[in-house]
N, C-alpha and C positions, 0 to 999 in steps of 0.2 A: 639663698643667703642675701643676694642683692635686694630682693623684695623686702626682707626683714630690715635691712638698713634703711630703705625708703620709708617703711612704716615707723621706725624709730625716729627718723628725721621729721616725719609729719607730726608725731606726738610732741616733739620738741618745739616745732613751729606753732602748733596749736596752743601749747603752754605759753609761748611768747605772745601769741595773739590775745590770750586771756589777760596777761599783764597790761598789754597795750589798750585793750578795750576797757578795762577797769580804770586805768589812769585817764583815758579819754573822757569817760563819764564824769569823773570828779572834776576835770578841767572845765567841761562844758557847764557844770553847775557852779562854777566859780569857787570851787573848794568847799561848798556847803553841801554835805552829803544828804541832809534832810530835804533838800529841794529836788532830789531825784525821785522819779516815780517808783523805781525799784532800788534795792541795795546794790552797791557797785559791783559785787561779784557776779550778778546776773548779766551785767553788760560785758563782763569778761567772758562768761560762758557763751553769750550770744556771738561774740567775735570768734571764739574758738570753734564754735559750731560751723560758722561760715567758712572757716579755714579747713576744718577737718573733713566734714561730710562731702563737699564737692570734690576735694582732692582724693578722698578714699574711693568715691564713685569712679573718678577718672582712672585711678590705679586699677580697680577691678575690671573695668571695661578694657583697658589696655592689655592686662594679663590674659583676658579671654580671647581677644582678637589677635594679639601678637603672634602666637604659634602658628595659626592658620596662614597668616600673611607671609611669615618668614618661610614656612614650608612650601608655600606656593611659589615664592620667588626662587628658592633653591631648586625645586623640581623643574621649573620652567627654563632654567639655565643649563640643564643637563642636555647632552646630545639627543636629538630627536629620535635617532635609531634605537636608543635605549628605552625610552618611555612610551613610544607610540603604540606598541602592541601589548602593553602590560595589562593584566587583569587587575581588579581591585585589590585582591590579596597580594599579588606580586608587587603592586605599587606600594602597598603598606610595608611589605618586607624590605623593599629598596630604601624607603624612607627611614625605616628602623635601623638599617645598616649605616646610613648616613649619620643618624643621631648617635649610634654607638661609637662611631669613629670620632665624632665631635666631642663626645664625653670621655674619650680615652678608654673605652671598654676593652677588655681582653678579647671579647668575642667580635670585635669590629674587623672589617676587611680593609685595613689601612694599606695593604699592599696593592689594592685596586686604585689606580691613578684617578679614575673618575670619582670614586667615592671619597678619596682623600681630598680632592679639590673641592668637592661639594661640602665636605665637613669643614674645611677651612673657611669657605664662604658662609656657612651656617654660623660659625663662631663669630665671624666678623659682623654679620647682621645682628646677632644677639647683643654684641657690645654696642653697636650703634643704636639699636632699639632701646637698650637700657639708658643710654645717655639722653635720648629723645624723651623717654618716659619720665626721667628725672626732671628734665626741663619743663615738660608739659604739666606734670603734677604740681610742681612748686609754682608755676605760673598761675595755675588755677587757684592755689592757696593764696598767693599774693593778691590776686583779683578779689577773692573773698574777703581778705583783710581790708583792702581799700573800700570795698562796698560796705562792710559792717562798720568800719570806722566813720565813714561819712554819714551813716544813718543814725549814729548815736546822738541822742539829745536828752535833756532832762525830762521831757514829756514822754519819751518812748517807753512803752510797756514791755520792758525786756523780760521781766519775770514770766508774763503770759506767753511770750514767744518761746522762751526756753522750755517751759513746762509742756507746751504743745509738741515741741520737737521730741522731748523725752518720752512723752506719751505715745507719739508715733513710732519711736524706736522700740518701745516695749511691745506695741501691737505687732510690729514686723517680726520681732523676736518670737512672740507667741505663735504667729502664723508659720514661721520657719519650722518651729518644733512640731506643730500640727501637720504641716505639709510633708515634713520628713517622715513622720509616722505613717501618713497616708501613702507616701511613695513606697515605703518598705512593704506595707500590706498589699498594695496594688501589684508590685513586682512579684511578691510571693504568690499571689492569686494567679497572675498571668502565667508564670512558669509552671505552677502546679496544674493549671488547666491543661497545658500542653502535655505535661507528664501523664495526667489521668486520661488523656485521649489515646495514649499508647499502652498504658498499664491500667487494668480495671481497678476502680476504687476499692471494691471489696477484697481484692487480692492484696492490696497494699495495707489495708487496715486490719485484716484478719488472717493474712498469710503467716505461716510459721517458719518460713525459710527466707533468709536474707543473704543474697549473693548477687550484688548488682553488677555483674560482669556480662556484657553482651558478646556472644560468640561471633567472631568474624567469619568463620567457616564451621561447618558441622562437625569436623573432626577435632576442633579445639577443645583442650581439657581445661576444666575448672571455670567454665563460662556458662553457667546454667541460666543466668539472667532471672533469678528469683528475687522478687521485691516485697516479700512479706515482712512488714516492719514490727510485728509483735515482739520478736526477740529484743529489738532496740528499745521499745517502750518498757518492756519488762526489766531490762538491765538498768535503764534510767531510774525507774521507780525503786528498784532494789537498792541501788547505791544511795539514792536520795533518802530512802527510809533509814538505812544504816547511819548515814550522816546526821540525820535529825535525831535519831536515838542517842547519839553522842552529844550533839550540840545543844539540844533543847534542855535536858535536865541540868547539865553543867552550866549552861549560859544563864538560865533562869535562876538557879540557886545562887550563883555568884552575884547576879544582879540584886536579888533580894538581900543577900548578906551585906553587900556594899552600900545599898540604899538605906537599910533599916538597922543593921547591927554594927557595922564596922565604924571604928573611930575615924575622925577626919584625917589624921596623919596616915593611917593605914590605907584609907581610900585614895588619898592623894598619890600614894605610891603604887597601889595594886591596880587601879583602873588604867593608868597609862601603860603599865607592863602588860596587862591583858590585851590592850588594843594594839600592841606591837605585833601580835599574831596576824592582824589584818594587813599589815604592811609587808609581810614576807612574800616574795614572788611565788606564784603557784608552781613554777618549775622546781623550786627548792623543796616544796612539799612533795611533789611528784618523785623527786630523787630520793627524799627521805622514805617515802612509802615503798619505792622499788628496792632500795638497798638495805633498809633496816626493818620496817614494819612487816612487809610481806614475807621475807625469810624467817622472821621471828614467829609469825603465825604458822608458817609451814612446819618449822621445827617443833614448836609447842604442840601442834595438832598431831604430829606423827609420834612424838615421844611420850606425851602426857596422856592423850585419850585415844590414840590410835586412829585418828581421822586422816584421810588423804586430802590435804590442803594444797591447792594449786599454787605454783610460784607467782601467778598473777590471779588475784582473787578480788571479788566484789567487797569482801570484808576489809581487806587492807585499804582499798581505795575509799570506801565509805568511812572508816575510822579516821583516816588522815583528813578527809574532806570535812568531817565533823569537827575536828580540831581547828581546821582553818576557819570555819564559820562561827565558832564560839563567840568571837568579839561582836559579830553582827547581832547575835541574840542578846548577849550580856550588856553591851554598851547602850544599845537602844532601849532595852527593857529597863535598865538602871535609870536612864533619863526620864522615861515615862513614869516609873514608880516615884521618883523624886518630885515629879510635877503634880502628884496627887495632893490636893489641898490639905494642910495640916489640920484644918477644922474637922475633917472627917475622922482623922485619927483621934483627936481630942474628944469628939463626941462618943466614939467607941470606948475610949478609956473611961469616960464619965459614966457610961452604962455598966462598967465593971468588967469589960472584956480584957483579956490578957493581950500581950504584945503579939503572940503568935495567932490568936484568934482575930485580932484586928487586921493583921496582914492577910490572913486567909479569907476573911469574910467581908472586909471593907476595902483594903488597899488594892488587892489583886483584881476584884471585879471592876473597880473604878479605873484601873490601869489596863484593863483587858483590850480595849480598842488599839492602844499603842503597842501592846505586846503582840497582838495579832499581826499588826503591820511589820513588826520586827521578825516574826516567824515567817511571814510571807517573803520578806527580803531574803531570809536565810534559805528558804526553799528555792527561790529563783536563782540564788547564787549557786546552790548545789546542782540544780538542773543544768545550769549553763556552764559548769566547770568541764574543762577538756583535758588539760595537761596531766592532772593527777590520774584521771581514768586511763589515759594512754599509757602512762608509765607503770601504773600499778594494777590495772584490771585488764589491759590488753585490747585487742581489736576483734576478738572472736565474737561473732553474733550467736551467742549461746542462749537458748530459751530454757531458763532454769530459775528457781527461787533458792537454790543452794548458795549461800554466801561464800562458800569455800572454792567455788569454781570461777573461771574467767568469764567475764561478760564485757559488753560494750554498751555505749550510750548513743543517744541521738546526736548530740553535739560532736562526738568523736567521729561518727560516720559522715556528718556534714563536712567536717574538715578534710577527712580522707578522700571524699568524693570530689572535692574542689581543688585538691593539690595537683600541681603540674599543669601541663597543656591538656585542656579538656575541650571537647566539642559540646556546645550548649544546645545541640539538637538531639542528643542521645539520651535515652531513658536513664542511664547511669548518672549523668550529671544533673538532669532535671529532678531526679529523686531527692537530691539535697534540698531543693526548694520545697518539695512536698513535705519532707521532714521538718523543715523550718516552719511551714504553715501549721502543721500539727502542734509543734512546740509553742507557736504563738497562740493558738486557740486554748491550749492547756493553761498557759500563763494568764490569758484573759479570764478564763473561768476561775482561776485562783483569786484574781483581783476582785471579780464580782462577788465571790463568796466572802472575801475579807471585808468588802464594803458593807455587805448585809450584816455581818457580825458587829462591825463598828457602829453602824446606825442603830442596831437593836440595843446595844448596851449604853450608847451615848445618851439615849433618851432618859435613862434613869438618873443621870448625874448632871443634867443641864437645867 
């Protein structure tokens, strides 16, 4: 909260600097704006940059260094007989107790006099550090304001400087996105390699039993330690397939109707109402699937056609998930179809084609690259969904293609494996990274396939 206040203060300070810099540029030009090398607003941006960027860098460095310094001071002031023989894990636990006590946690050991004293000192140091940080950050900002104000002159190329800074910020932002992706991939690969050094790759990819419990002793029940992921892949594909069977026809047909047939008044009402589905939390969908859809399917299956439908089934999860991703298909496809040039439609009508023939033979092929992108987004959304599957399909790793039975998915198992206190050197926990790596490769393959389709059909309309 304190950091947020500082950031808001910096934004206000930079805005003030913009006004000062702009006014300074006009004054140095004697009030004649045309004598300036750049328009006045660029001088304001120049001043705001010199206030904001150094101050923000100072704030980030302070926030990174501060916890280590404060923790070191607090731990050094503890009695030597408490800290001298502690292992690394015990040292971390003691420090965690002090932090819990300082934050008022219910799990803190406030009745321990040493920890209570250390917690009080920790809070005192935090308050002092915040005040020092506030002073340091705004001193840097004031220094930047004075430096920028003194450099402003009519001959100064403020526009070039500002655009170079913006270009540098854009490059850094792009690098952060790329490096973040690379970091995710590297972490997945690193942990997956450790997992596959303990569990054979062929067992993981082709094994038919999934029970990632490692027995502590030989007599332990229910700890077979089987890591065959085929049931998880099968469950993921089954639920995704059912979801796409629901979402693709409804989404595409509604997009075609709203883009080509619907009147403007109906479109203005129907499209926002359809997009509301995308804003509903997934837990609400999961609750709806578990309490309404799944029981309805079970009752209908037993009474109408005599089928034994499980109370947790892939069908219920897939249908509700399909309803959830209809807006992804419909809204994006609608935008793509509306973007097809009217000249293509007019040319088709001029050759005597009907409206339906024009849509089927001209508009849809021209819009196909965008529609493929929409479908890919929908598939990725379905594969990555967790809450609906947990509540409607269950956690059972069941190898089946029967939509009336309970199944589980890769994402659900990843969440299950990483919940609670886990040791990151056990195959059980490491298997979550292996599942994530396989999921990443599947998504990458879908993206490559979509790009090939887009490039193939784009050539005909460029």
